[in-house]
N, C-alpha and C positions, 0 to 999 in steps of 0.2 A: 620524309617527314620525321625521321627518327633523329632526335636531338638537333645538332647543329654544326656550325663551322668551328672547329677546335684547332688551336695552334698545335703544331706537332710537339712542341715542348711539354704540353699538358696532356696529350692524347694517351700516353701510356699510364699516366697517373690517374686519369679518369677511368680508363679501361672498363672493367666489369664491376666497378663499384656500384653500390645502390644509388638510386636517384637522389636520395637525401644527402649522401656523401658527395656526389658530384656537385650538388648545389652548394655545399659548404666550400668545396675546393674553388669553384668559379667565383664565389662571393668574397674570397679571401683577397684583400688588396695586395698582399705580397705576391700573389700568383700573376697579377697583371693580366687578367682575362680581358680581352678586348670587348668593349661594349657594342658589338655588332647588332644592327637591327634584326638581322635574320635569326639571331639567337634569343631575341626578346620574348618569344612565346614560352620557351621552357625555362628561361632564367628569371622570369618575373617572380616576385616574392609570393604571389598568390598561388603559384603552381606547386602543389604539394606531392603530386604523384605523376607517373608517366606510364599510362596504360595504352593498350591497343587503340582505344577510343581517342585518346589524346594524340596519338601518332596520326590517326586518320584525320582528325580535325586540323592538325598542323599541316598535313599534306594538302588538304583542301585550301587552307589559307595561303600556302606557298604557291599553289597553282593559280589561285585568283590573282595574286600579286604578279606572277610571271606573265599571265595573259593580259594584265593591264599595261605591261611594257611592250610585249611582243604580240602582235596580232597575227592570227592564223586564219586563212580563208578556207 
C-alpha cells in the first residue's frame, strides 16, 4: 500500500523526498508520469498527506481490487 508503481527513470528523483515534493514531481507534465489507475489513490489532488493510516487504507483498497479479479477458495 505504500505509494505506487513508479517508472525507474523517476524512482531516484522521488526517492526520500517529502510527500508534497513527490506530488509536485509527478504532476509536472515534463516528467511524463504515467496516469496508471493503481497510482490514482495517492496522486489525486485531494491527497495532501501520506500517513500510516493512508497506507493501510490504500492496502485495503488494493486487496479489495485484487480479490475482485482473482477469487480464492
